[in-house]
C-alpha positions, 0 to 999 in steps of 0.5 A: 815268729820264732823266739829269740834264744840265748844258749849258755852252753860254753859260757862260764859262770863269771860271764853270765851276768853280762851276757844275760843282761845284754841279751835281754836288753838288746832283744826286749822288743822280741819277747818272749825270750828263751834262755837255755841254762842246761843242767847246772842249777848254779847257772839257773840261779845266776840267770834268775839273779840277773833277771831279778836285778834288771827288773824282769816282771814275768819269767818262768822255768818252762823245762828243766834248764830253760827260762822263758821271759814273757815280760820286762 
């Protein structure tokens, strides 16, 4: 089964909070989830901040710019 993927290319920093939270909560039954942040460290930090806020228990950076969520 293929992972559910959110690609944040083209998403502005001020949209990240809403987009990531919606993606994770609407797809929580499809774990693992993959979020592609790209080369922006700011974007990576924003995504990690959202994951911390919504209580993600297990996520990791698997490649530079990609975060894998394994458990909520």
